[in-house]
N, CA, C and O atoms as CSV, one atom per row, in Angstrom:
chain,resi,resn,atom,element,x,y,z
A,1,UNK,N,N,40.428,90.839,50.357
A,1,UNK,CA,C,41.689,90.142,50.218
A,1,UNK,C,C,42.836,91.152,50.229
A,1,UNK,O,O,42.718,92.251,49.686
A,2,UNK,N,N,43.922,90.768,50.842
A,2,UNK,CA,C,45.095,91.628,50.920
A,2,UNK,C,C,45.717,91.806,49.544
A,2,UNK,O,O,45.899,90.845,48.796
A,3,UNK,N,N,46.038,93.054,49.225
A,3,UNK,CA,C,46.679,93.376,47.953
A,3,UNK,C,C,47.867,94.300,48.221
A,3,UNK,O,O,47.987,94.885,49.298
A,4,UNK,N,N,48.734,94.417,47.226
A,4,UNK,CA,C,49.929,95.244,47.328
A,4,UNK,C,C,49.952,96.247,46.182
A,4,UNK,O,O,50.789,96.149,45.284
A,5,UNK,N,N,49.023,97.224,46.210
A,5,UNK,CA,C,48.943,98.173,45.093
A,5,UNK,C,C,50.053,99.220,45.093
A,5,UNK,O,O,50.330,99.829,44.059
A,6,UNK,N,N,50.685,99.431,46.238
A,6,UNK,CA,C,51.720,100.449,46.357
A,6,UNK,C,C,53.091,99.766,46.330
A,6,UNK,O,O,53.415,99.017,47.253
A,7,UNK,N,N,53.894,100.004,45.305
A,7,UNK,CA,C,55.187,99.319,45.203
A,7,UNK,C,C,56.280,99.895,46.092
A,7,UNK,O,O,57.415,99.420,46.055
A,8,UNK,N,N,55.961,100.907,46.886
A,8,UNK,CA,C,57.016,101.515,47.709
A,8,UNK,C,C,57.474,100.550,48.799
A,8,UNK,O,O,56.719,99.705,49.280
A,9,UNK,N,N,58.725,100.710,49.161
A,9,UNK,CA,C,59.336,99.962,50.243
A,9,UNK,C,C,60.437,100.836,50.787
A,9,UNK,O,O,60.897,101.751,50.104
A,10,UNK,N,N,60.869,100.573,52.002
A,10,UNK,CA,C,61.926,101.375,52.597
A,10,UNK,C,C,62.776,100.507,53.508
A,10,UNK,O,O,62.357,99.443,53.965
A,11,UNK,N,N,63.971,100.990,53.755
A,11,UNK,CA,C,64.879,100.274,54.643
A,11,UNK,C,C,64.676,100.784,56.065
A,11,UNK,O,O,64.637,101.993,56.295
A,12,UNK,N,N,64.547,99.874,57.007
A,12,UNK,CA,C,64.404,100.217,58.415
A,12,UNK,C,C,65.709,99.821,59.110
A,12,UNK,O,O,65.947,98.643,59.373
A,13,UNK,N,N,66.550,100.816,59.403
A,13,UNK,CA,C,67.870,100.555,59.979
A,13,UNK,C,C,67.783,99.956,61.379
A,13,UNK,O,O,68.648,99.173,61.772
A,14,UNK,N,N,66.752,100.314,62.129
A,14,UNK,CA,C,66.590,99.785,63.483
A,14,UNK,C,C,66.381,98.277,63.466
A,14,UNK,O,O,66.945,97.553,64.286
A,15,UNK,N,N,65.570,97.816,62.532
A,15,UNK,CA,C,65.272,96.383,62.422
A,15,UNK,C,C,66.209,95.659,61.458
A,15,UNK,O,O,66.206,94.430,61.389
A,16,UNK,N,N,66.996,96.408,60.727
A,16,UNK,CA,C,67.829,95.857,59.649
A,16,UNK,C,C,66.945,94.998,58.737
A,16,UNK,O,O,67.201,93.819,58.495
A,17,UNK,N,N,65.899,95.657,58.251
A,17,UNK,CA,C,64.862,94.983,57.469
A,17,UNK,C,C,64.297,95.943,56.427
A,17,UNK,O,O,64.498,97.156,56.498
A,18,UNK,N,N,63.597,95.377,55.475
A,18,UNK,CA,C,62.874,96.174,54.488
A,18,UNK,C,C,61.405,96.191,54.890
A,18,UNK,O,O,60.821,95.150,55.193
A,19,UNK,N,N,60.822,97.372,54.891
A,19,UNK,CA,C,59.414,97.561,55.244
A,19,UNK,C,C,58.611,97.773,53.972
A,19,UNK,O,O,59.042,98.480,53.061
A,20,UNK,N,N,57.432,97.149,53.921
A,20,UNK,CA,C,56.509,97.370,52.808
A,20,UNK,C,C,55.084,97.240,53.331
A,20,UNK,O,O,54.869,96.804,54.462
A,21,UNK,N,N,54.127,97.613,52.516
A,21,UNK,CA,C,52.751,97.699,52.972
A,21,UNK,C,C,51.805,96.952,52.041
A,21,UNK,O,O,52.005,96.886,50.828
A,22,UNK,N,N,50.774,96.396,52.653
A,22,UNK,CA,C,49.675,95.791,51.917
A,22,UNK,C,C,48.384,96.458,52.357
A,22,UNK,O,O,48.337,97.115,53.397
A,23,UNK,N,N,47.339,96.286,51.561
A,23,UNK,CA,C,46.045,96.892,51.887
A,23,UNK,C,C,44.926,95.882,51.678
A,23,UNK,O,O,44.893,95.137,50.698
A,24,UNK,N,N,44.017,95.889,52.639
A,24,UNK,CA,C,42.784,95.110,52.526
A,24,UNK,C,C,41.653,96.102,52.736
A,24,UNK,O,O,41.332,96.476,53.864
A,25,UNK,N,N,41.057,96.520,51.632
A,25,UNK,CA,C,40.077,97.591,51.711
A,25,UNK,C,C,40.758,98.854,52.201
A,25,UNK,O,O,41.778,99.268,51.649
A,26,UNK,N,N,40.201,99.470,53.237
A,26,UNK,CA,C,40.775,100.690,53.796
A,26,UNK,C,C,41.860,100.405,54.841
A,26,UNK,O,O,42.527,101.327,55.308
A,27,UNK,N,N,42.033,99.146,55.201
A,27,UNK,CA,C,43.014,98.776,56.228
A,27,UNK,C,C,44.399,98.587,55.616
A,27,UNK,O,O,44.554,97.959,54.569
A,28,UNK,N,N,45.398,99.144,56.292
A,28,UNK,CA,C,46.782,99.011,55.849
A,28,UNK,C,C,47.515,98.055,56.788
A,28,UNK,O,O,47.344,98.110,58.006
A,29,UNK,N,N,48.333,97.181,56.206
A,29,UNK,CA,C,49.142,96.248,56.977
A,29,UNK,C,C,50.611,96.521,56.676
A,29,UNK,O,O,51.003,96.642,55.515
A,30,UNK,N,N,51.414,96.616,57.721
A,30,UNK,CA,C,52.840,96.886,57.583
A,30,UNK,C,C,53.616,95.572,57.731
A,30,UNK,O,O,53.379,94.804,58.664
A,31,UNK,N,N,54.530,95.327,56.814
A,31,UNK,CA,C,55.338,94.110,56.816
A,31,UNK,C,C,56.811,94.470,56.892
A,31,UNK,O,O,57.239,95.508,56.387
A,32,UNK,N,N,57.580,93.598,57.530
A,32,UNK,CA,C,59.030,93.711,57.588
A,32,UNK,C,C,59.626,92.384,57.149
A,32,UNK,O,O,59.194,91.324,57.601
A,33,UNK,N,N,60.618,92.442,56.269
A,33,UNK,CA,C,61.362,91.248,55.916
A,33,UNK,C,C,62.813,91.481,56.331
A,33,UNK,O,O,63.462,92.423,55.876
A,34,UNK,N,N,63.304,90.609,57.200
A,34,UNK,CA,C,64.641,90.791,57.767
A,34,UNK,C,C,65.728,90.469,56.746
A,34,UNK,O,O,65.488,89.801,55.741
A,35,UNK,N,N,66.911,90.956,57.029
A,35,UNK,CA,C,68.038,90.763,56.113
A,35,UNK,C,C,68.369,89.285,55.935
A,35,UNK,O,O,68.785,88.876,54.851
A,36,UNK,N,N,68.193,88.480,56.976
A,36,UNK,CA,C,68.468,87.053,56.862
A,36,UNK,C,C,67.517,86.373,55.876
A,36,UNK,O,O,67.925,85.490,55.122
A,37,UNK,N,N,66.265,86.783,55.886
A,37,UNK,CA,C,65.288,86.228,54.937
A,37,UNK,C,C,65.632,86.635,53.512
A,37,UNK,O,O,65.527,85.830,52.587
A,38,UNK,N,N,66.043,87.889,53.339
A,38,UNK,CA,C,66.436,88.344,52.000
A,38,UNK,C,C,67.673,87.595,51.520
A,38,UNK,O,O,67.787,87.289,50.333
A,39,UNK,N,N,68.600,87.297,52.429
A,39,UNK,CA,C,69.798,86.539,52.054
A,39,UNK,C,C,69.441,85.106,51.670
A,39,UNK,O,O,70.114,84.503,50.833
A,40,UNK,N,N,68.412,84.570,52.260
A,40,UNK,CA,C,67.956,83.219,51.879
A,40,UNK,C,C,67.387,83.237,50.458
A,40,UNK,O,O,67.600,82.305,49.682
A,41,UNK,N,N,66.665,84.303,50.131
A,41,UNK,CA,C,66.093,84.422,48.789
A,41,UNK,C,C,67.150,84.734,47.739
A,41,UNK,O,O,67.035,84.312,46.588
A,42,UNK,N,N,68.166,85.463,48.134
A,42,UNK,CA,C,69.205,85.890,47.197
A,42,UNK,C,C,70.573,85.726,47.868
A,42,UNK,O,O,71.150,86.695,48.361
A,43,UNK,N,N,71.084,84.489,47.882
A,43,UNK,CA,C,72.367,84.226,48.548
A,43,UNK,C,C,73.489,85.110,47.994
A,43,UNK,O,O,73.533,85.426,46.805
A,44,UNK,N,N,74.380,85.491,48.887
A,44,UNK,CA,C,75.543,86.275,48.487
A,44,UNK,C,C,75.357,87.772,48.530
A,44,UNK,O,O,76.303,88.507,48.247
A,45,UNK,N,N,74.162,88.260,48.877
A,45,UNK,CA,C,73.982,89.713,48.942
A,45,UNK,C,C,74.751,90.274,50.136
A,45,UNK,O,O,74.982,89.577,51.124
A,46,UNK,N,N,75.133,91.511,50.030
A,46,UNK,CA,C,75.793,92.217,51.123
A,46,UNK,C,C,74.710,92.806,52.031
A,46,UNK,O,O,73.615,93.116,51.561
A,47,UNK,N,N,75.000,92.961,53.309
A,47,UNK,CA,C,73.990,93.484,54.231
A,47,UNK,C,C,73.877,95.016,54.207
A,47,UNK,O,O,73.696,95.646,55.249
A,48,UNK,N,N,73.983,95.596,53.036
A,48,UNK,CA,C,73.854,97.058,52.917
A,48,UNK,C,C,72.418,97.420,52.549
A,48,UNK,O,O,71.671,96.599,52.017
A,49,UNK,N,N,72.053,98.647,52.838
A,49,UNK,CA,C,70.703,99.119,52.504
A,49,UNK,C,C,70.412,98.932,51.017
A,49,UNK,O,O,69.359,98.406,50.656
A,50,UNK,N,N,71.319,99.351,50.165
A,50,UNK,CA,C,71.093,99.265,48.719
A,50,UNK,C,C,70.920,97.822,48.264
A,50,UNK,O,O,70.028,97.531,47.468
A,51,UNK,N,N,71.763,96.910,48.759
A,51,UNK,CA,C,71.658,95.504,48.355
A,51,UNK,C,C,70.378,94.860,48.867
A,51,UNK,O,O,69.756,94.066,48.163
A,52,UNK,N,N,69.984,95.199,50.089
A,52,UNK,CA,C,68.752,94.629,50.626
A,52,UNK,C,C,67.535,95.111,49.846
A,52,UNK,O,O,66.619,94.329,49.588
A,53,UNK,N,N,67.512,96.381,49.470
A,53,UNK,CA,C,66.401,96.896,48.666
A,53,UNK,C,C,66.383,96.256,47.282
A,53,UNK,O,O,65.315,95.944,46.754
A,54,UNK,N,N,67.564,96.059,46.694
A,54,UNK,CA,C,67.623,95.378,45.385
A,54,UNK,C,C,67.141,93.939,45.493
A,54,UNK,O,O,66.424,93.457,44.616
A,55,UNK,N,N,67.526,93.255,46.556
A,55,UNK,CA,C,67.084,91.875,46.764
A,55,UNK,C,C,65.560,91.826,46.932
A,55,UNK,O,O,64.899,90.923,46.419
A,56,UNK,N,N,65.020,92.799,47.650
A,56,UNK,CA,C,63.563,92.866,47.795
A,56,UNK,C,C,62.898,93.029,46.432
A,56,UNK,O,O,61.963,92.302,46.095
A,57,UNK,N,N,63.383,93.978,45.663
A,57,UNK,CA,C,62.793,94.240,44.348
A,57,UNK,C,C,62.872,93.018,43.440
A,57,UNK,O,O,61.926,92.724,42.710
A,58,UNK,N,N,63.994,92.307,43.482
A,58,UNK,CA,C,64.185,91.138,42.618
A,58,UNK,C,C,63.299,89.968,43.027
A,58,UNK,O,O,63.021,89.088,42.212
A,59,UNK,N,N,62.856,89.950,44.275
A,59,UNK,CA,C,62.073,88.829,44.795
A,59,UNK,C,C,60.690,89.246,45.284
A,59,UNK,O,O,60.062,88.540,46.073
A,60,UNK,N,N,60.226,90.389,44.811
A,60,UNK,CA,C,58.958,90.966,45.295
A,60,UNK,C,C,57.785,89.989,45.210
A,60,UNK,O,O,57.021,89.874,46.169
A,61,UNK,N,N,57.624,89.294,44.107
A,61,UNK,CA,C,56.472,88.396,43.961
A,61,UNK,C,C,56.484,87.302,45.033
A,61,UNK,O,O,55.457,87.030,45.655
A,62,UNK,N,N,57.632,86.683,45.244
A,62,UNK,CA,C,57.750,85.621,46.259
A,62,UNK,C,C,57.518,86.185,47.654
A,62,UNK,O,O,56.846,85.557,48.473
A,63,UNK,N,N,58.066,87.358,47.930
A,63,UNK,CA,C,57.898,87.989,49.239
A,63,UNK,C,C,56.423,88.298,49.497
A,63,UNK,O,O,55.926,88.053,50.596
A,64,UNK,N,N,55.736,88.819,48.521
A,64,UNK,CA,C,54.317,89.130,48.693
A,64,UNK,C,C,53.491,87.859,48.853
A,64,UNK,O,O,52.495,87.862,49.576
A,65,UNK,N,N,53.879,86.795,48.202
A,65,UNK,CA,C,53.204,85.496,48.366
A,65,UNK,C,C,53.321,85.021,49.818
A,65,UNK,O,O,52.341,84.571,50.410
A,66,UNK,N,N,54.509,85.123,50.376
A,66,UNK,CA,C,54.723,84.738,51.775
A,66,UNK,C,C,53.979,85.699,52.708
A,66,UNK,O,O,53.407,85.269,53.710
A,67,UNK,N,N,53.985,86.982,52.388
A,67,UNK,CA,C,53.273,87.970,53.208
A,67,UNK,C,C,51.788,87.632,53.296
A,67,UNK,O,O,51.183,87.785,54.358
A,68,UNK,N,N,51.202,87.181,52.211
A,68,UNK,CA,C,49.791,86.770,52.233
A,68,UNK,C,C,49.566,85.630,53.214
A,68,UNK,O,O,48.575,85.631,53.945
A,69,UNK,N,N,50.462,84.668,53.239
A,69,UNK,CA,C,50.342,83.535,54.160
A,69,UNK,C,C,50.493,83.981,55.607
A,69,UNK,O,O,49.725,83.564,56.474
A,70,UNK,N,N,51.482,84.827,55.868
A,70,UNK,CA,C,51.705,85.318,57.230
A,70,UNK,C,C,50.504,86.145,57.682
A,70,UNK,O,O,50.060,86.014,58.823
A,71,UNK,N,N,49.985,86.975,56.822
A,71,UNK,CA,C,48.820,87.805,57.130
A,71,UNK,C,C,47.609,86.937,57.452
A,71,UNK,O,O,46.811,87.267,58.329
A,72,UNK,N,N,47.483,85.831,56.737
A,72,UNK,CA,C,46.354,84.927,56.938
A,72,UNK,C,C,46.373,84.204,58.276
A,72,UNK,O,O,45.361,83.628,58.675
A,73,UNK,N,N,47.492,84.222,58.971
A,73,UNK,CA,C,47.595,83.545,60.274
A,73,UNK,C,C,46.899,84.318,61.390
A,73,UNK,O,O,46.673,83.779,62.474
A,74,UNK,N,N,46.561,85.569,61.129
A,74,UNK,CA,C,45.887,86.367,62.146
A,74,UNK,C,C,46.271,87.829,62.035
A,74,UNK,O,O,47.399,88.163,61.671
A,75,UNK,N,N,45.325,88.695,62.351
A,75,UNK,CA,C,45.538,90.134,62.225
A,75,UNK,C,C,46.386,90.659,63.381
A,75,UNK,O,O,46.152,90.325,64.542
A,76,UNK,N,N,47.371,91.482,63.043
A,76,UNK,CA,C,48.259,92.108,64.024
A,76,UNK,C,C,48.570,93.527,63.577
A,76,UNK,O,O,48.129,93.968,62.516
A,77,UNK,N,N,49.325,94.228,64.392
A,77,UNK,CA,C,49.731,95.591,64.041
A,77,UNK,C,C,50.750,95.615,62.923
A,77,UNK,O,O,50.695,96.474,62.043
A,78,UNK,N,N,51.689,94.669,62.954
A,78,UNK,CA,C,52.673,94.542,61.890
A,78,UNK,C,C,53.052,93.070,61.772
A,78,UNK,O,O,52.755,92.260,62.650
A,79,UNK,N,N,53.701,92.754,60.688
A,79,UNK,CA,C,54.009,91.364,60.375
A,79,UNK,C,C,55.481,91.238,60.010
A,79,UNK,O,O,55.993,91.994,59.184
A,80,UNK,N,N,56.160,90.275,60.634
A,80,UNK,CA,C,57.568,90.022,60.342
A,80,UNK,C,C,57.694,88.760,59.509
A,80,UNK,O,O,57.177,87.704,59.876
A,81,UNK,N,N,58.386,88.879,58.385
A,81,UNK,CA,C,58.672,87.713,57.554
A,81,UNK,C,C,60.074,87.240,57.928
A,81,UNK,O,O,61.065,87.915,57.652
A,82,UNK,N,N,60.139,86.085,58.552
A,82,UNK,CA,C,61.416,85.570,59.071
A,82,UNK,C,C,61.873,84.378,58.231
A,82,UNK,O,O,61.131,83.868,57.392
A,83,UNK,N,N,63.093,83.956,58.472
A,83,UNK,CA,C,63.707,82.888,57.686
A,83,UNK,C,C,62.801,81.648,57.646
A,83,UNK,O,O,62.673,81.021,56.594
A,84,UNK,N,N,62.191,81.296,58.739
A,84,UNK,CA,C,61.319,80.124,58.786
A,84,UNK,C,C,60.114,80.204,57.858
A,84,UNK,O,O,59.523,79.175,57.529
A,85,UNK,N,N,59.747,81.382,57.439
A,85,UNK,CA,C,58.615,81.555,56.512
A,85,UNK,C,C,59.000,81.191,55.082
A,85,UNK,O,O,58.134,80.977,54.234
A,86,UNK,N,N,60.310,81.123,54.819
A,86,UNK,CA,C,60.781,80.846,53.478
A,86,UNK,C,C,61.338,79.449,53.421
A,86,UNK,O,O,61.794,79.009,52.366
């Protein structure tokens, strides 16, 4: 089962998204949550790196819950959590 033992996350300026990782055994899965999805979870945030990371941290449990569902749809190289997932 996919787990999120590593709390690290980072801002990806190219995607304007927050990147985080999950692990299933020895396999690592990379996830991206776009700024629009973070704004849906936390209305009124500014689109700055610091605000997006704070929004991620404040909503980590919900984001990881959605990441599990997206991951369950099929294995890929990376996974994007988009507004429609929330």
